[in-house]
N, C-alpha and C positions, 0 to 999 in steps of 0.2 A: 088700247095701244102700248106698245114693246117699250119699252125703256128707249132704245135705240129711236125711234119714232117720234120720241118727246125731243128729242133734240131739233127737230123743226119746228120752231114756234110758229103759231099765226102771222106773227109779225115778218118770219123772216118768207113765208109764202104770199103774204099780200105782196110784198116788192119784186117779186118776179115775175116779169112778162110770160106769154103764152108761145112768145116768136123767137126771141133770143136762146142760143144755145146756154146750155148750164155746165159749167166746169165743176167737178166738188173731188177734191184732194185732202187727204186726211192719212195719218200711221194708220196700221195693219188695228182689225176690232175695235175702232172709232168710231161706228155709225155708219160710214158711207154710205153702203148698198143700202139700207132701211130709208135713208132721206132720199134717195134717186127713184127710190120705189114709191113715195111719198107724191115726192112732186111728178113723177111720169102721173099716177092715178088720178091727182087732184087737180093740174095742170096740163098734162099731156105731155106726150115726147116719149123717146126710146130710147133707152138705156143701154151704152157703151162702154164695153170696157178699156181702163185705162190701168192695169196691173200687170205688169209682165210675167209673173206666175199664172195667174189664170187664163193665158191663151192657151195652154198646153193641155191634151186630151186625157192625160195621164191621171189628173188630178182632180178632184172636185172637190173632196171633203177636207183635204189636208189645204187646199189654197183659200178654202172657203168659199168657191164659186158659188154661183146662185143655183139651188133646188130647183125641182120642179116644181113645186107650191110659188114659190117667187117670179121663176120664169114665164109662168101662167100668167102672171098680174100685170105683166108689160112686157113689151119687144123688149130684147137683148140681145146684141150684136159681140162679135169679137173675143166670146167664152168659149174656150175648150175648142178649139176650131185647130191646132197645131198640133203637129205629130212632135215628139220627143227630140225626134232625131232629124226634123227639119229647121235649118237656123232659122233665126227670127230675132231683129233686131230694133233698134228705135227707129228703123227707117223703114222696115217692113210694115210697123204696128201703123204709121206716117202716110205712108201710100194707103193702107187698108179702111182708115178713117176718116181720110181726106173727101172721098166721095159722099160717105155718110152726114157729113156736113148740108148737104144742098137736098138734102130729101126730109122727114118727118124732123120735127125741134129736136136735136141730141142732146140726154143728159150724159155725158162721159164723165166716169167718175172711178175713181183708181189711186193708189198709191206711190205709182212710178211716176216719180217729179219729172223724172228727164222727158215722158212721154209728152207731159204737159208743155214744159218748157219748148219741146221741137215741135209740137202745135202753136202756140203762140207766140215762140218767138223765129221761130226757123230751125232748118235743118241740114245742116252743110252737107252735099252730092258727096262723100268720100267712097270712093270706089269700094267693093266687095273684095272682104281680106282672102286672099289666097289659101287654098289650104297647108302646104306647107308651112305657112307662116302661124298660120292656126295651131298646128300641131307645137312648133317651136314653143309657143306659145303657152299651150296647156303642159309642157314639161318644167315651165318656169314657177317659182314662186310667186309670191305678190310681191315681195320683199325686193324681188331681181329686178322684177319688172319694172315696179315705182322706182330706183336705182337709176333707170335708163331714162325716165320719162324727163322733159325739160320742168325747167320751176313754175312757168307758169301755167303747164299742162296740169301739175300737181295741185295747183292752189284751185284748179275749176273742178276737180272730180270729186267724188267722196272715193279718198285714199284706203278706207279701211272694208271696199267694197270691190273683193276680187273681182268681180265680171266688169266694173268699171276701168279698174286697171289694168286688165286686160284689153280691154277695146281699144285705150289709148294708146295702149304698146305697140297692139298690131298695126295702127292705122301709121304712128311713128315708121314702124319696122315695112311695112309694104310699100310706103308711100313715098319717104324721106322728107315729109312733113309733119309737123306736131298736130296733135287735134285741137289744140288753141291756134295755129295757122289757119286751118278747115275751116274751123268756126268761125273765124274772122270773114272769110266770103259766102256765111251765110244767106241766100235768098229770104224774098218776102215768108212773115210764115202764112200758114193755111188757114188761122183762125187769129186776129189781132184780139191784143187782151180788151179793148175798149169795144169788141163787139160781144160779148160774150159774159153770162154773171158767174162769177166767179170766187168759189166759196171753199175756204180750207179748215180742217177741222183743227183748233187747237186746243186740247184737253190736257186736261190734269193729270201729271204724271202719275201719281198714284192710283186713281180710279184706271186709267189704263191700263199698268200694271195687273191690276186684281182682273178686269175684264178678258184682259191677253190670256192670263192663268185660266179661269174658268173658261174660254171660249176653247183653249186645245182639249180639257177634259171633255170637253163636248163633242170636239171631233173625234175622239178616241171611242165615246161611246156611239157617234153616226157611222164608224166603219174604216178610220184614219188608217188600221193597222190591215185591214184589208187592202186598201188602195196601194200599199207600199207592199203588202205581198204581191201584187199582181204586177208591182214594175220591178221585184227583183231576180226575176231572173233576165232581164236583159240591163239590169242597172250598169250607169256609165258615168262615174263621177265627173268627167268633163264636159259631159250633158249640161247647160244650163236648165235645162227642167226638172233635173233631179239633182238639183241642188235648190231646189225651191225649200223654203224657212220650215222645220219641221220633219222633212224627208230624210235626208242624212243623218237622224238620231232614229227613226222607224226601223229604216231600212238596215242600222246598225244593231239593234235588237234582232231582229230577222237572222241576222248572221250570228247570232248567238254571242256578239262582242260584248253587249251590255243588257240589262236588265230591263222591263218593261219601267218600271220606275224611275230608273237611271234614264231611259231615253225621253221619260214626259220631261223630267225636272229639264234635261240639258236643251230641250225644244221650248220648252218655256223660256229659258233663260235667252236663247239666239234669237226668239222673237221677240223681246222684249228689248235685244241691243240692237234689232235691225228698226223698229221703231223707235229709238232714240234716234236711230242716223236720219231715218224720215221725218220726222219733227225738226231736227236741225236743219235739213234740208228747209221744209219748205218757208221757215222762222225766215231763212236766209233769200229763199229765192223768190218766195212769195207775201213779200210784206205789202205788197198792194191789195192782195186778195182780202175780201171779208171773211174775218174770223169767225168761227162756229164753236160756242165752248158749252157742255153740258151743266155748267156751273151757271 
């Protein structure tokens, strides 16, 4: 059994039913996918992606998407099925995941906290952003957009995450209503929290930082640079898919801007910073979820 699989102790598995959906959240590299596979193989179920980067077809290694051997162990849904140029939001994900709730028991796993929040608390039906508004947002800095948001929205979003800031700015610019106002009109959730097992990885900082560095080295060995090389001719930094953690650094190396060693070090730092934001989100928004720790 791998180290990641050992994060699923017998007492945890014994407490899970074979009928209720299972939600597994946690920071990158914490062992979520291994636990999902353990549950699927021993208790049954299909694995459903809840990671915003893993929906894109241009990355497998870079986003740690399940490989062929893992896909063969259990059914998987919503992985690598979206083209990089196709707009994809939390609303798109929620519309795709909702029908899966009525089939075989879903084991929904990922690191995108907003997906879980939308699933268990509901999502406001916000109109699509017009292309001209999106173009204006793409041209603005994160700081410029943040300065134009209302105070209530700034307290509700991850202000260090450009994608979240841009989404809030686009909603406000396109509709004349703040994101917070739209969220106040949120419909009932597709899967209320009390109708699922809710598990969240709460792992020691040093343990996670070490795993992040080792996993990125493993990604390089498994062909991450080849994936980036295939994306390079079509690279568009405005696309969320091309901003996947680690991708900008590898692409910068292929453009001759930095060495591979610099790309590796910067990607590890970016991943660690991303994991810190994830851990903050989970501890703030998922305090009622069952914590899992390797300690």
